[in-house]
KEMAR-288755 format. One record per residue: z, x, y of N, C-alpha, C in turn. Coordinates in steps of 0.2 Angstrom, whole numbers. Layout:
! residues N
{site {Z X Y} {Z X Y} {Z X Y}}
...
This chain:
! residues 252
{site {300 -343 -234} {304 -338 -229} {299 -333 -227}}
{site {299 -331 -221} {294 -326 -218} {297 -319 -219}}
{site {292 -315 -221} {294 -308 -222} {296 -304 -216}}
{site {301 -300 -216} {303 -296 -210} {298 -290 -209}}
{site {296 -289 -203} {291 -283 -201} {295 -277 -199}}
{site {292 -271 -201} {294 -265 -199} {289 -262 -195}}
{site {290 -260 -188} {285 -258 -183} {287 -251 -180}}
{site {283 -246 -181} {284 -240 -178} {281 -241 -171}}
{site {284 -237 -166} {282 -238 -159} {280 -231 -157}}
{site {274 -231 -154} {271 -224 -151} {272 -225 -143}}
{site {277 -221 -141} {278 -220 -133} {273 -215 -131}}
{site {268 -216 -127} {263 -211 -126} {263 -210 -118}}
{site {263 -203 -117} {262 -200 -110} {257 -195 -110}}
{site {252 -195 -106} {247 -190 -105} {244 -189 -112}}
{site {243 -194 -116} {239 -194 -122} {243 -191 -128}}
{site {249 -190 -127} {254 -188 -133} {259 -193 -134}}
{site {262 -193 -140} {268 -197 -142} {274 -193 -140}}
{site {278 -196 -136} {285 -193 -134} {290 -197 -136}}
{site {296 -194 -136} {302 -198 -137} {308 -195 -133}}
{site {313 -200 -131} {319 -197 -127} {325 -201 -130}}
{site {330 -202 -125} {336 -205 -126} {338 -209 -120}}
{site {340 -216 -121} {341 -220 -115} {335 -220 -110}}
{site {329 -219 -113} {323 -219 -109} {323 -213 -104}}
{site {327 -207 -106} {326 -201 -102} {325 -195 -107}}
{site {324 -189 -104} {323 -183 -108} {318 -183 -113}}
{site {311 -185 -111} {306 -186 -116} {304 -179 -118}}
{site {302 -179 -125} {300 -173 -128} {293 -174 -132}}
{site {289 -169 -133} {283 -170 -136} {284 -171 -144}}
{site {280 -176 -147} {281 -177 -154} {274 -176 -158}}
{site {269 -179 -156} {263 -179 -160} {257 -182 -156}}
{site {251 -182 -160} {245 -185 -158} {246 -193 -160}}
{site {245 -197 -155} {245 -204 -157} {240 -206 -162}}
{site {234 -203 -162} {229 -205 -167} {231 -203 -174}}
{site {234 -197 -175} {236 -195 -181} {242 -199 -184}}
{site {247 -200 -179} {253 -204 -181} {251 -211 -182}}
{site {247 -214 -179} {245 -221 -180} {242 -222 -187}}
{site {237 -217 -188} {234 -217 -195} {239 -216 -201}}
{site {244 -212 -200} {249 -211 -205} {253 -217 -206}}
{site {255 -220 -201} {259 -226 -201} {255 -232 -205}}
{site {249 -232 -203} {244 -238 -206} {244 -237 -213}}
{site {244 -231 -215} {243 -229 -222} {249 -229 -226}}
{site {255 -229 -223} {261 -228 -226} {266 -234 -225}}
{site {264 -240 -225} {268 -246 -226} {270 -250 -219}}
{site {268 -247 -213} {270 -251 -207} {266 -257 -207}}
{site {270 -263 -205} {267 -269 -204} {263 -270 -198}}
{site {265 -267 -193} {261 -267 -186} {262 -260 -183}}
{site {259 -259 -177} {260 -253 -173} {260 -255 -166}}
{site {265 -252 -162} {265 -254 -155} {263 -247 -151}}
{site {259 -248 -146} {257 -242 -142} {259 -244 -135}}
{site {264 -240 -132} {266 -240 -125} {263 -234 -121}}
{site {259 -236 -116} {258 -230 -111} {264 -230 -106}}
{site {269 -226 -107} {276 -227 -104} {276 -226 -97}}
{site {271 -222 -94} {272 -220 -87} {267 -224 -83}}
{site {263 -228 -86} {257 -232 -82} {260 -236 -76}}
{site {265 -240 -78} {268 -244 -72} {271 -240 -67}}
{site {275 -235 -69} {279 -231 -64} {274 -227 -60}}
{site {268 -225 -63} {263 -221 -59} {258 -225 -56}}
{site {259 -232 -56} {254 -236 -53} {247 -236 -55}}
{site {246 -234 -61} {239 -234 -64} {238 -238 -70}}
{site {231 -238 -71} {229 -242 -77} {231 -238 -84}}
{site {232 -242 -89} {233 -239 -96} {227 -235 -98}}
{site {228 -229 -101} {223 -225 -103} {219 -228 -109}}
{site {213 -229 -109} {209 -233 -114} {206 -228 -119}}
{site {204 -222 -117} {201 -218 -122} {205 -216 -128}}
{site {211 -214 -127} {215 -213 -133} {217 -219 -137}}
{site {218 -225 -133} {219 -231 -136} {213 -233 -141}}
{site {207 -232 -139} {201 -234 -143} {202 -230 -150}}
{site {204 -224 -149} {204 -219 -155} {209 -222 -160}}
{site {215 -224 -157} {221 -226 -161} {218 -232 -165}}
{site {216 -237 -161} {213 -244 -164} {208 -243 -169}}
{site {204 -238 -169} {199 -237 -174} {201 -233 -180}}
{site {207 -230 -180} {210 -227 -185} {215 -230 -189}}
{site {217 -237 -187} {222 -240 -191} {219 -247 -194}}
{site {223 -250 -198} {221 -256 -202} {227 -261 -202}}
{site {231 -261 -197} {236 -265 -196} {236 -268 -189}}
{site {239 -274 -187} {239 -276 -180} {242 -271 -175}}
{site {239 -271 -169} {241 -267 -164} {243 -270 -158}}
{site {249 -269 -155} {251 -272 -149} {251 -266 -144}}
{site {248 -267 -138} {248 -262 -133} {251 -264 -126}}
{site {254 -260 -123} {257 -261 -117} {258 -255 -112}}
{site {259 -256 -106} {259 -251 -101} {254 -252 -95}}
{site {256 -254 -89} {252 -255 -84} {248 -261 -84}}
{site {250 -266 -88} {247 -273 -89} {249 -277 -83}}
{site {245 -278 -78} {247 -281 -72} {242 -287 -70}}
{site {236 -288 -74} {231 -293 -72} {228 -296 -79}}
{site {225 -301 -78} {221 -304 -84} {215 -299 -86}}
{site {213 -295 -81} {208 -290 -82} {211 -284 -87}}
{site {217 -283 -85} {220 -278 -90} {221 -280 -97}}
{site {223 -287 -98} {223 -290 -104} {216 -289 -108}}
{site {211 -291 -104} {204 -291 -107} {202 -284 -109}}
{site {204 -279 -105} {202 -272 -106} {205 -269 -112}}
{site {211 -270 -113} {215 -267 -119} {213 -271 -125}}
{site {212 -278 -125} {209 -281 -131} {202 -279 -133}}
{site {198 -277 -128} {191 -275 -130} {192 -268 -133}}
{site {197 -264 -131} {198 -258 -134} {201 -258 -142}}
{site {203 -264 -144} {205 -265 -151} {212 -268 -152}}
{site {215 -269 -146} {222 -272 -147} {222 -279 -150}}
{site {227 -281 -154} {227 -288 -156} {232 -292 -152}}
{site {237 -289 -149} {242 -292 -144} {243 -287 -138}}
{site {245 -290 -133} {246 -287 -127} {253 -288 -124}}
{site {256 -282 -123} {263 -282 -121} {264 -282 -113}}
{site {268 -286 -110} {268 -286 -103} {276 -286 -101}}
{site {277 -281 -96} {284 -281 -94} {284 -281 -86}}
{site {283 -275 -83} {283 -275 -76} {278 -279 -73}}
{site {272 -280 -76} {267 -284 -73} {270 -291 -72}}
{site {273 -294 -77} {276 -301 -77} {282 -301 -72}}
{site {285 -296 -71} {291 -296 -66} {287 -297 -59}}
{site {282 -293 -58} {278 -293 -52} {275 -299 -50}}
{site {272 -302 -56} {268 -308 -55} {270 -313 -61}}
{site {275 -317 -60} {278 -322 -65} {272 -326 -68}}
{site {267 -327 -64} {262 -332 -67} {257 -329 -72}}
{site {258 -322 -73} {253 -318 -77} {254 -321 -84}}
{site {260 -322 -87} {262 -324 -94} {258 -330 -95}}
{site {259 -335 -91} {256 -342 -92} {248 -341 -92}}
{site {245 -338 -87} {238 -337 -86} {235 -333 -93}}
{site {239 -328 -95} {236 -325 -101} {237 -329 -107}}
{site {242 -333 -108} {243 -337 -114} {237 -342 -114}}
{site {236 -345 -108} {230 -350 -108} {224 -347 -110}}
{site {222 -341 -107} {216 -338 -109} {215 -335 -116}}
{site {220 -332 -118} {220 -329 -125} {224 -332 -130}}
{site {229 -336 -129} {233 -339 -134} {240 -336 -134}}
{site {245 -340 -135} {252 -338 -135} {253 -332 -139}}
{site {250 -332 -145} {251 -327 -150} {249 -320 -148}}
{site {245 -320 -143} {242 -313 -140} {247 -310 -135}}
{site {251 -314 -132} {255 -312 -126} {262 -310 -129}}
{site {264 -304 -128} {271 -302 -130} {275 -300 -124}}
{site {281 -303 -123} {285 -301 -118} {289 -295 -120}}
{site {289 -289 -117} {293 -283 -118} {298 -283 -113}}
{site {305 -284 -115} {310 -284 -110} {315 -278 -111}}
{site {315 -274 -106} {319 -268 -106} {326 -271 -103}}
{site {331 -271 -107} {338 -274 -105} {343 -269 -105}}
{site {348 -269 -100} {353 -265 -100} {359 -269 -97}}
{site {365 -267 -99} {371 -270 -96} {373 -267 -90}}
{site {374 -272 -85} {376 -270 -78} {381 -274 -76}}
{site {387 -272 -75} {393 -276 -73} {394 -282 -77}}
{site {394 -280 -84} {395 -286 -88} {389 -291 -89}}
{site {384 -290 -86} {378 -294 -87} {372 -291 -90}}
{site {368 -294 -94} {362 -292 -97} {357 -292 -91}}
{site {354 -286 -89} {350 -286 -83} {343 -283 -85}}
{site {338 -286 -82} {331 -284 -84} {329 -278 -79}}
{site {326 -273 -83} {324 -267 -79} {316 -266 -79}}
{site {313 -263 -74} {306 -263 -74} {304 -255 -74}}
{site {298 -254 -74} {295 -247 -73} {298 -242 -78}}
{site {297 -244 -85} {300 -240 -90} {307 -239 -90}}
{site {311 -244 -88} {318 -243 -87} {321 -240 -81}}
{site {317 -238 -76} {319 -235 -71} {321 -239 -65}}
{site {320 -245 -65} {321 -249 -59} {325 -256 -61}}
{site {331 -257 -59} {335 -263 -60} {332 -268 -55}}
{site {330 -274 -59} {327 -279 -55} {332 -284 -52}}
{site {338 -283 -55} {344 -288 -52} {343 -295 -56}}
{site {338 -296 -60} {337 -302 -64} {341 -302 -70}}
{site {345 -308 -72} {348 -309 -78} {343 -310 -83}}
{site {344 -306 -89} {339 -305 -94} {338 -312 -98}}
{site {343 -315 -100} {342 -321 -105} {338 -326 -102}}
{site {340 -328 -95} {336 -333 -92} {329 -331 -90}}
{site {328 -325 -89} {321 -322 -88} {317 -323 -94}}
{site {320 -320 -100} {316 -321 -106} {314 -328 -108}}
{site {319 -333 -107} {318 -340 -109} {313 -342 -104}}
{site {312 -341 -98} {307 -343 -93} {300 -341 -96}}
{site {300 -334 -98} {293 -331 -100} {291 -335 -106}}
{site {295 -336 -111} {294 -340 -117} {291 -347 -115}}
{site {295 -350 -111} {292 -357 -109} {286 -357 -106}}
{site {284 -351 -102} {277 -351 -99} {272 -349 -104}}
{site {274 -347 -110} {268 -345 -115} {269 -339 -119}}
{site {274 -334 -118} {275 -328 -122} {276 -330 -129}}
{site {272 -328 -133} {273 -330 -140} {277 -325 -145}}
{site {280 -320 -142} {284 -315 -145} {288 -311 -140}}
{site {294 -309 -142} {298 -305 -137} {301 -299 -141}}
{site {299 -293 -137} {302 -287 -140} {308 -285 -135}}
{site {314 -285 -138} {320 -283 -134} {322 -276 -135}}
{site {321 -272 -129} {322 -265 -129} {329 -264 -126}}
{site {334 -262 -130} {340 -261 -127} {341 -254 -124}}
{site {341 -253 -118} {341 -246 -115} {348 -243 -117}}
{site {353 -247 -118} {360 -244 -119} {360 -241 -126}}
{site {356 -243 -131} {356 -240 -137} {350 -236 -139}}
{site {345 -236 -134} {338 -232 -135} {339 -225 -137}}
{site {337 -223 -143} {337 -216 -145} {344 -213 -147}}
{site {349 -218 -147} {356 -215 -148} {357 -215 -156}}
{site {354 -219 -160} {354 -220 -167} {361 -222 -170}}
{site {364 -226 -166} {370 -229 -168} {370 -236 -170}}
{site {364 -239 -171} {363 -246 -173} {360 -250 -168}}
{site {357 -255 -170} {353 -260 -165} {359 -264 -161}}
{site {357 -266 -155} {361 -269 -150} {362 -277 -153}}
{site {366 -278 -157} {367 -285 -160} {369 -290 -156}}
{site {374 -289 -151} {376 -294 -146} {370 -296 -142}}
{site {366 -291 -139} {361 -293 -135} {355 -297 -139}}
{site {354 -295 -145} {349 -298 -149} {351 -305 -151}}
{site {357 -306 -152} {360 -313 -154} {359 -317 -148}}
{site {360 -315 -142} {359 -319 -136} {352 -321 -135}}
{site {347 -317 -136} {340 -318 -136} {338 -323 -141}}
{site {340 -322 -147} {338 -326 -153} {341 -334 -151}}
{site {347 -334 -149} {350 -341 -147} {346 -344 -141}}
{site {342 -340 -137} {339 -343 -131} {332 -345 -132}}
{site {328 -342 -137} {321 -344 -138} {320 -346 -145}}
{site {314 -349 -146} {312 -350 -153} {305 -347 -155}}
{site {304 -341 -152} {298 -337 -154} {301 -331 -158}}
{site {296 -327 -161} {298 -321 -165} {302 -316 -160}}
{site {307 -313 -162} {311 -308 -158} {311 -302 -162}}
{site {309 -296 -159} {308 -290 -162} {314 -286 -159}}
{site {318 -282 -163} {323 -278 -161} {321 -271 -160}}
{site {323 -268 -154} {321 -261 -153} {326 -258 -149}}
{site {327 -252 -152} {332 -247 -148} {339 -247 -152}}
{site {340 -241 -155} {346 -239 -158} {346 -238 -166}}
{site {340 -239 -169} {340 -238 -176} {341 -230 -178}}
{site {346 -229 -183} {347 -222 -185} {347 -221 -192}}
{site {347 -226 -196} {346 -225 -203} {344 -232 -206}}
{site {343 -232 -213} {340 -238 -216} {346 -243 -216}}
{site {352 -241 -216} {357 -246 -216} {357 -250 -209}}
{site {355 -248 -204} {355 -251 -198} {350 -257 -198}}
{site {344 -256 -202} {340 -262 -203} {343 -267 -207}}
{site {346 -265 -213} {349 -270 -217} {354 -274 -213}}
{site {358 -271 -209} {364 -274 -205} {360 -279 -200}}
{site {355 -277 -197} {351 -281 -192} {349 -287 -195}}
{site {345 -287 -201} {343 -293 -204} {348 -297 -207}}
{site {353 -294 -210} {358 -298 -213} {363 -302 -208}}
{site {364 -298 -202} {368 -301 -197} {364 -306 -193}}
{site {358 -305 -191} {354 -309 -187} {348 -311 -191}}
{site {348 -316 -195} {342 -318 -199} {336 -320 -195}}
{site {338 -323 -189} {332 -325 -184} {328 -319 -181}}
{site {330 -313 -182} {326 -308 -179} {321 -307 -184}}
{site {314 -306 -182} {309 -306 -186} {306 -299 -188}}
{site {308 -294 -184} {306 -287 -185} {310 -282 -182}}
{site {310 -276 -185} {314 -270 -182} {309 -265 -180}}
{site {309 -263 -174} {305 -258 -171} {309 -251 -170}}
{site {306 -246 -171} {309 -239 -170} {304 -234 -169}}
{site {306 -228 -167} {302 -223 -165} {304 -216 -168}}
{site {309 -213 -166} {311 -206 -168} {313 -206 -175}}
{site {316 -211 -178} {318 -210 -185} {312 -210 -189}}
{site {307 -213 -187} {300 -213 -191} {296 -207 -190}}
{site {296 -205 -183} {292 -199 -181} {294 -193 -184}}
{site {301 -192 -185} {304 -186 -187} {306 -186 -195}}
{site {304 -192 -198} {305 -192 -205} {312 -193 -207}}
{site {316 -195 -203} {323 -197 -205} {323 -203 -209}}
{site {319 -208 -208} {318 -214 -212} {311 -214 -214}}
{site {309 -215 -220} {302 -216 -222} {301 -224 -223}}
{site {296 -226 -221} {295 -234 -221} {295 -236 -228}}
{site {291 -233 -233} {291 -236 -240} {298 -236 -243}}
{site {302 -231 -241} {309 -231 -244} {313 -236 -240}}
{site {312 -237 -234} {316 -242 -230} {314 -249 -233}}
{site {308 -250 -235} {306 -257 -237} {309 -258 -244}}
{site {309 -253 -248} {313 -254 -255} {320 -255 -254}}
{site {323 -252 -249} {330 -253 -248} {332 -260 -246}}
{site {327 -263 -241} {328 -269 -238} {327 -274 -244}}
{site {322 -273 -248} {320 -278 -254} {326 -278 -259}}
{site {329 -272 -260} {335 -272 -264} {341 -276 -262}}
{site {341 -277 -255} {346 -280 -252} {344 -287 -250}}
{site {340 -290 -254} {337 -297 -253} {335 -299 -247}}
{site {331 -294 -243} {328 -295 -237} {320 -295 -239}}
{site {317 -300 -237} {310 -301 -239} {305 -297 -235}}
{site {302 -292 -238} {297 -288 -234} {291 -287 -238}}
{site {285 -285 -235} {279 -283 -238} {279 -276 -241}}
{site {279 -276 -248} {280 -269 -251} {273 -267 -252}}
């Protein structure tokens, strides 16, 4: 049985970690270097670094701060934001990323996922899907949740996985930052559609939300969260002990 992963997420804007609600109302949290080092030393299994305004601002991901984060941690690092070409993949991997997350870039150029998987391997390509309910349908959003693409989410995710995405992060815009629990119906639909690791993102408010996630949807591989870890509402070592006590396999 594969251990479940607990993954903090650093949403970075202008070199600082920020957090909002439903992808809106961002406020300053901390230095990504300090926060990344803290998580690396306190039980996180992996770390995700998103340059959250790179796509919307039409620029490349900031690499100076990324290099500093990568140099300060000893756990796998996934990096996303402004990834539009194979050169962007190459650049962030050379900065120390282990995996590269693509969202708007794949929507703009659907061949990007396959090309990156062929060059770097499926395990390196992470599809980050920002999903929101629109008129009863799961819909894919681009540019940090700002733009409705009109595409149905489950078929899009299935297509990207068939093209070579080795992992899927499902970001529920509906539950993001609300702390009412993970979006289980959305996650179940994705788990039923693909056979690669699925990471749940958006909605965690307490330790019990992770217990419910992994008990309800055993196919989910990891739980990702930001504000509850950043502000100390949930401490990762405590969360892992709780998960272990509830017969959920984790790395202690």
